N, C-alpha and C positions, 0 to 999 in steps of 0.2 A: 400432239398436245394442242389444246385450244388456247387462245389468248387468255380466257378467264382462268384456266387452270394455272398457267404460268404466273399470272398476277397474284392468284391466291397463294401459291408456293412462295413467291417472292415476298409477299406481305408477311407470311408466317415466319420466314427466315429473318426478315427485318425485325419483327417483334421479338423473336428469340435473341437476336443480337442486342437489341435494346435492353432486354431483361438481364442478359449476361453482363453488359457494360455497367448497368445500374448496380448489380450485385457486386461487381468488382470494385466500383467506387465506394460502395457501402463498406466493404471489408477494409479498404484502404483508410477510410475515415475512422472506423472503429479502432484500427491499429494505431493511428495517429493520436486519437483521444486517449487510448490506453497508455501509450508512452508518456504523454503529458501527465496523466493521473499518477502513473507509477513514479515519475520524477518528483511530483509534489508530495506523494506519500513518503518517499524516501527522505525528502527534506524535513518533513514534519517529524519523522521517526528520529532523525539525527538530532533535531532540537529537543525532542522529548527525552531522548537518552542522555543528552548533556544536562538537562534539568534534573533528571533522576539521579545522575551521578553527583551533582552538586548537593542535592538534598541528602544523599547518603553520606557524603563527607561531613556535612554540617551536623547530622544526627550522631555520627561517630564522635566528632569533637565534643558535642554536648554530653554524650554518655561518659566520655573520659573525664570531663569537667565535673559532672555530678559524682562520679566515683571518687574523684579526689576530694571533693567537698564532704562527702559522707564518711570517707575513711574506710578502713578495712572492716569486713563483717565481724561481728562479735562471735567468739567461739562459745557455743552453747553446750558443747559436750564436756562433761565433767572429766577432768583428768585426775589420775591417782598418782 
């Protein structure tokens, strides 16, 4: 093998190693960002669920209060 051939093969192997390392770093960064984003979404989901549960409880209390205020429904069916 000539010196030029060895240099060409070494350069090609170096470029492949550089691409592999860059791709590995990219996958690592994507995983880190995904974990941060997942934690943030879970936090927002917990807050939203708590707010929805609070609104549900308030609406239930309001419905009960309105039902007490209006009284029972009138009986429209004629009884004999």
